[in-house]
KELOVEX-793088 format. One line per 4 residues: their letters; for each residue z, y, x of C-alpha. Coordinates in steps of 0.1 Angstrom, whole numbers, plus 5000, padded with zeros to 4 digits. Layout:
N
A) Z,Y,X; ...
# end
This chain:
517
XXXX) 3553,8735,8100; 3551,8703,8080; 3573,8698,8049; 3588,8663,8042
XXXX) 3607,8647,8013; 3634,8621,8010; 3625,8597,7982; 3646,8571,7964
XXXX) 3619,8545,7959; 3607,8539,7994; 3621,8551,8027; 3603,8573,8051
XXXX) 3604,8573,8088; 3601,8537,8101; 3614,8522,8069; 3649,8538,8071
XXXX) 3666,8548,8039; 3678,8584,8035; 3711,8589,8018; 3718,8621,7999
XXXX) 3750,8630,7980; 3769,8657,7962; 3800,8675,7972; 3836,8673,7959
XXXX) 3854,8694,7933; 3875,8714,7957; 3866,8730,7990; 3879,8712,8021
XXXX) 3874,8740,8046; 3864,8735,8082; 3879,8702,8091; 3892,8694,8125
XXXX) 3906,8663,8141; 3942,8653,8136; 3962,8667,8165; 3992,8688,8173
XXXX) 3978,8716,8195; 3948,8739,8201; 3918,8747,8180; 3896,8720,8165
XXXX) 3865,8712,8185; 3832,8726,8173; 3819,8699,8150; 3789,8720,8138
XXXX) 3783,8727,8102; 3798,8700,8079; 3766,8697,8058; 3747,8668,8042
XXXX) 3720,8654,8065; 3690,8631,8063; 3705,8597,8074; 3693,8562,8080
XXXX) 3711,8531,8064; 3736,8531,8093; 3746,8566,8086; 3729,8580,8117
XXXX) 3711,8613,8113; 3673,8610,8114; 3662,8634,8140; 3631,8655,8145
XXXX) 3610,8650,8176; 3631,8677,8192; 3663,8657,8186; 3674,8681,8158
XXXX) 3694,8669,8128; 3678,8676,8094; 3698,8690,8065; 3691,8681,8029
XXXX) 3688,8704,7999; 3705,8694,7967; 3687,8667,7946; 3659,8682,7924
XXXX) 3660,8716,7940; 3626,8732,7949; 3624,8749,7983; 3602,8780,7984
XXXX) 3574,8787,8009; 3586,8807,8039; 3560,8820,8063; 3536,8792,8072
XXXX) 3560,8766,8057; 3548,8754,8024; 3570,8750,7993; 3587,8716,7986
XXXX) 3589,8702,7951; 3609,8670,7948; 3592,8644,7926; 3624,8637,7906
XXXX) 3659,8651,7900; 3673,8625,7924; 3651,8633,7953; 3659,8659,7980
XXXX) 3638,8681,8001; 3644,8682,8039; 3653,8717,8050; 3632,8728,8080
XXXX) 3649,8735,8113; 3638,8756,8143; 3628,8732,8171; 3641,8755,8198
XXXX) 3676,8760,8184; 3679,8732,8158; 3692,8759,8134; 3680,8761,8098
XXXX) 3649,8782,8096; 3657,8818,8084; 3652,8819,8046; 3666,8784,8039
XXXX) 3703,8789,8049; 3715,8790,8013; 3699,8756,8005; 3722,8735,8027
XXXX) 3748,8714,8010; 3783,8716,8024; 3803,8684,8023; 3833,8691,8001
XXXX) 3863,8670,8012; 3886,8679,7983; 3921,8666,7988; 3909,8643,8016
XXXX) 3909,8676,8036; 3944,8665,8046; 3925,8646,8073; 3928,8678,8092
XXXX) 3966,8673,8093; 3983,8668,8127; 3983,8632,8139; 4021,8632,8135
XXXX) 4016,8637,8097; 3993,8607,8095; 4016,8586,8116; 4046,8595,8094
XXXX) 4025,8587,8062; 4015,8554,8078; 4051,8545,8086; 4061,8552,8050
XXXX) 4033,8530,8037; 4040,8502,8061; 4077,8503,8053; 4069,8499,8016
XXXX) 4047,8470,8023; 4072,8454,8047; 4101,8456,8023; 4084,8445,7991
XXXX) 4089,8410,7979; 4053,8409,7966; 4022,8429,7975; 3992,8428,7951
XXXX) 3961,8449,7942; 3957,8469,7911; 3924,8471,7891; 3911,8498,7915
XXXX) 3921,8478,7946; 3952,8499,7955; 3982,8482,7970; 4011,8475,7947
XXXX) 4046,8466,7959; 4068,8446,7936; 4104,8435,7941; 4132,8421,7919
XXXX) 4163,8442,7922; 4194,8433,7901; 4173,8409,7880; 4148,8437,7872
XXXX) 4112,8435,7884; 4100,8469,7897; 4065,8477,7908; 4051,8508,7926
XXXX) 4015,8516,7935; 4008,8533,7968; 3990,8563,7953; 3998,8590,7978
XXXX) 3965,8605,7992; 3981,8608,8027; 3994,8573,8027; 3961,8559,8016
XXXX) 3942,8580,8041; 3966,8567,8068; 3960,8531,8057; 3922,8538,8061
XXXX) 3928,8554,8096; 3949,8524,8108; 3926,8497,8095; 3895,8514,8110
XXXX) 3913,8516,8143; 3928,8482,8146; 3918,8460,8117; 3955,8455,8106
XXXX) 3986,8472,8093; 4020,8470,8109; 4027,8456,8143; 4000,8438,8163
XXXX) 4024,8409,8171; 4032,8405,8134; 4007,8423,8111; 4013,8427,8074
XXXX) 3996,8401,8053; 3973,8420,8029; 3961,8406,7996; 3925,8409,8007
XXXX) 3917,8396,8041; 3884,8416,8042; 3895,8446,8064; 3866,8468,8052
XXXX) 3873,8462,8016; 3909,8473,8021; 3898,8503,8041; 3872,8514,8015
XXXX) 3898,8512,7988; 3922,8533,8009; 3896,8560,8013; 3887,8559,7976
XXXX) 3924,8562,7966; 3927,8593,7989; 3897,8611,7974; 3897,8635,7945
XXXX) 3897,8616,7912; 3869,8637,7898; 3849,8639,7931; 3825,8614,7947
XXXX) 3828,8596,7980; 3795,8599,7998; 3780,8586,8030; 3783,8620,8046
XXXX) 3820,8622,8038; 3826,8588,8053; 3807,8597,8085; 3824,8631,8089
XXXX) 3858,8617,8081; 3854,8592,8109; 3844,8620,8133; 3873,8642,8123
XXXX) 3898,8614,8128; 3885,8607,8163; 3872,8573,8153; 3838,8580,8167
XXXX) 3849,8590,8202; 3830,8567,8224; 3862,8555,8242; 3884,8553,8212
XXXX) 3896,8518,8201; 3881,8510,8167; 3878,8479,8146; 3840,8484,8142
XXXX) 3816,8489,8171; 3800,8523,8176; 3763,8533,8178; 3757,8563,8201
XXXX) 3727,8586,8203; 3717,8620,8218; 3715,8650,8195; 3706,8686,8202
XXXX) 3729,8711,8184; 3747,8744,8189; 3780,8739,8207; 3802,8770,8210
XXXX) 3772,8793,8209; 3748,8774,8231; 3722,8747,8222; 3731,8715,8241
XXXX) 3722,8679,8241; 3754,8660,8231; 3762,8624,8226; 3773,8614,8191
XXXX) 3787,8581,8181; 3790,8565,8146; 3809,8535,8134; 3785,8506,8127
XXXX) 3792,8490,8093; 3759,8471,8092; 3753,8448,8121; 3726,8453,8148
XXXX) 3707,8485,8146; 3670,8483,8152; 3670,8510,8178; 3705,8516,8193
XXXX) 3729,8492,8208; 3766,8487,8199; 3796,8498,8219; 3828,8478,8216
XXXX) 3845,8467,8183; 3838,8437,8161; 3803,8433,8146; 3804,8435,8109
XXXX) 3776,8434,8083; 3793,8449,8053; 3779,8439,8019; 3790,8452,7986
XXXX) 3784,8442,7950; 3802,8460,7922; 3804,8430,7899; 3817,8406,7926
XXXX) 3842,8432,7938; 3859,8438,7905; 3858,8402,7894; 3884,8397,7922
XXXX) 3906,8426,7909; 3934,8430,7901; 3947,8404,7926; 3964,8384,7912
XXXX) 3950,8387,7877; 3977,8396,7852; 3960,8410,7821; 3964,8399,7793
XXXX) 4000,8388,7801; 3997,8356,7780; 3965,8344,7796; 3953,8365,7826
XXXX) 3915,8370,7830; 3900,8379,7864; 3884,8413,7865; 3902,8428,7835
XXXX) 3921,8461,7832; 3938,8480,7803; 3939,8515,7791; 3946,8537,7760
XXXX) 3916,8538,7736; 3910,8558,7705; 3913,8537,7674; 3907,8564,7647
XXXX) 3902,8601,7654; 3895,8610,7618; 3931,8609,7608; 3961,8631,7618
XXXX) 3978,8620,7640; 3950,8603,7659; 3955,8565,7662; 3953,8549,7696
XXXX) 3954,8513,7708; 3957,8493,7740; 3923,8482,7752; 3921,8452,7775
XXXX) 3887,8440,7789; 3864,8437,7819; 3867,8465,7845; 3829,8467,7851
XXXX) 3819,8469,7814; 3845,8495,7805; 3843,8518,7835; 3807,8514,7847
XXXX) 3788,8499,7818; 3754,8486,7829; 3751,8508,7860; 3750,8484,7890
XXXX) 3756,8511,7916; 3744,8509,7952; 3741,8472,7958; 3731,8471,7995
XXXX) 3756,8470,8023; 3761,8489,8055; 3777,8524,8053; 3761,8530,8019
XXXX) 3778,8500,8004; 3811,8511,8020; 3808,8545,8005; 3800,8529,7971
XXXX) 3831,8506,7974; 3853,8536,7981; 3838,8556,7953; 3841,8527,7928
XXXX) 3878,8525,7936; 3881,8563,7930; 3862,8560,7897; 3885,8532,7883
XXXX) 3915,8554,7893; 3900,8583,7875; 3892,8562,7844; 3927,8548,7840
XXXX) 3943,8581,7849; 3925,8598,7820; 3936,8571,7796; 3972,8563,7806
XXXX) 3993,8539,7785; 4026,8551,7771; 4056,8541,7792; 4067,8506,7784
XXXX) 4034,8495,7770; 4018,8484,7803; 4014,8447,7811; 4041,8441,7837
XXXX) 4029,8433,7872; 4042,8397,7880; 4064,8389,7909; 4048,8365,7933
XXXX) 4066,8341,7957; 4097,8356,7974; 4116,8344,8004; 4140,8315,8001
XXXX) 4169,8339,8004; 4184,8363,7978; 4188,8389,8006; 4159,8409,8020
XXXX) 4158,8439,8043; 4138,8455,8071; 4155,8462,8104; 4138,8485,8129
XXXX) 4142,8504,8161; 4124,8537,8163; 4101,8544,8193; 4117,8578,8196
XXXX) 4154,8572,8189; 4159,8534,8188; 4168,8532,8225; 4178,8564,8244
XXXX) 4184,8559,8281; 4187,8583,8311; 4152,8593,8325; 4166,8599,8360
XXXX) 4196,8581,8376; 4212,8585,8410; 4219,8551,8426; 4257,8545,8426
XXXX) 4263,8564,8394; 4292,8555,8372; 4297,8564,8335; 4261,8567,8326
XXXX) 4252,8559,8290; 4225,8546,8267; 4224,8548,8229; 4210,8523,8204
XXXX) 4201,8532,8168; 4192,8505,8144; 4178,8514,8110; 4177,8493,8078
XXXX) 4150,8502,8052; 4167,8478,8027; 4167,8471,7999; 4197,8449,8008
XXXX) 4225,8454,8034; 4219,8438,8068; 4241,8423,8095; 4231,8412,8130
XXXX) 4231,8427,8165; 4209,8445,8190; 4203,8428,8223; 4198,8453,8252
XXXX) 4185,8442,8286; 4181,8462,8318; 4161,8449,8347; 4157,8467,8380
XXXX) 4122,8465,8396; 4138,8455,8430; 4154,8425,8415; 4190,8435,8419
XXXX) 4211,8426,8388; 4225,8454,8367; 4262,8449,8358; 4267,8443,8321
XXXX) 4231,8434,8312; 4224,8420,8286; 4246,8439,8261; 4251,8428,8225
XXXX) 4257,8455,8200; 4268,8441,8166; 4265,8457,8132; 4278,8445,8098
XXXX) 4268,8454,8063; 4244,8481,8072; 4233,8495,8039; 4196,8500,8029
XXXX) 4182,8534,8039; 4208,8539,8066; 4212,8535,8103; 4239,8526,8129
XXXX) 4242,8541,8164; 4264,8530,8193; 4267,8544,8228; 4274,8522,8258
XXXX) 4285,8532,8293; 4272,8515,8325; 4271,8518,8362; 4245,8508,8388
XXXX) 4245,8500,8425; 4209,8490,8434; 4207,8501,8470; 4172,8515,8468
XXXX) 4149,8538,8450; 4134,8518,8421; 4130,8517,8383; 4149,8501,8355
XXXX) 4130,8485,8326; 4150,8485,8293; 4144,8464,8262; 4162,8466,8229
XXXX) 4157,8440,8201; 4173,8440,8167; 4182,8404,8158; 4189,8398,8121
XXXX) 4218,8377,8111; 4194,8358,8087; 4161,8349,8102; 4143,8348,8068
XXXX) 4158,8380,8055; 4140,8405,8078; 4107,8411,8061; 4090,8428,8091
XXXX) 4102,8416,8126; 4073,8434,8142; 4092,8467,8144; 4124,8453,8159
XXXX) 4117,8459,8196; 4115,8490,8217; 4113,8496,8255; 4122,8524,8279
XXXX) 4122,8532,8316; 4147,8549,8340; 4138,8562,8375; 4165,8555,8401
XXXX) 4167,8577,8431; 4189,8576,8462; 4206,8605,8480; 4218,8610,8515
XXXX) 4204,8597,8548; 4171,8615,8543; 4163,8594,8513; 4157,8621,8488
X) 4135,8621,8457
# end
């Protein structure tokens, strides 16, 4: 059996680059897709593979995926397979696989590298957890008077409350992972009809920073982690809606104990692939350059306070460690020079550039986290333009509880009821009304529709519910389509109108005369 190497200078196999990487600081376990029931599907071993620049595994002639040994590790000779000595500490040997089973040849099992997800192993959480985290992040964005980016590219919400400017960074791993999940599915945050305006219009930049902010501070975001995360999240399902197109290929692997040919898809970050065609999505040719990226951060620039300079950050530096106590001082300067020095990082685009963008965000977070400024010594984040009103809030109607109507109704019923619950995320109190309409599919008018349900001085972080009774006489089996919309008393006060409308349906049946269900 022939032994091959992956090299860093030139690419093997039809000019395609091979990406290798190292794991994370903490074990992530056996990740499965977000979901609320059943066991995770068999995703195979979560190990580092020989990949091309698009993140696709480079296969053997037998359609087997090829694992990589750790960089610089020598593989011994086993049977008729010769030993493999990498030419440098950054090169990796390709681990041989059995052409019949695609399994690692016996004797090499311990040389595979498991992808270590660290705290991003929360990607295994049920989809309801990600959805809740996404709701929390979107609510923060929708209710802030100003949204900016910190030196790492994380979202920062700023508002002026009682003449005090307060800022908060979205630093929760789950919220940042949910931001990545939503951006990679749809290309926007919030409602489709009124998406939240993000500081950077480049969707992939924002998504990469979300993934980097979710990762372990002391780990490393690699191409393999990006690819497996997409798979676990269901983003690579061929029929799933995604912002990027997918590239699909046939791979032989063991599935629940049997070797099968399966179809695997991968998100395409890099434009047209020389071999495979795209499926759905929006074509992107992601390019990344560390210097250009951080020259645009933080956005807007605010350091130093007296004369902000683009691409600067601040941290606590050691002034003199020869005295007791040690003397520290506030360092302000270029992000790239202070965090990365002269290392340019991976400068090409595609999924390698995306992984580098995510890892760079992680590294800046780690750098500042290890050198925190004392409370009160940070340069304050400025407040950008705010609405022309002193009152701001976020009204919403929940998909689950915002409009509760009977699922089944007998025609001729009296005293049936529906309940409306309107929530206000604040920060200020809100007044307005909820407009509820009911339309029968057979065109017969429903008495009372539309209804107007008023609310006054609804405090922030609270809700108001009201139940209304109604009767119907439609004369036939049909359905009723309900719509409820929260209408703010001040058009410019509601920061996120996109979550103000919900719908529901009731089935109407008739009884008697042989007209049953």
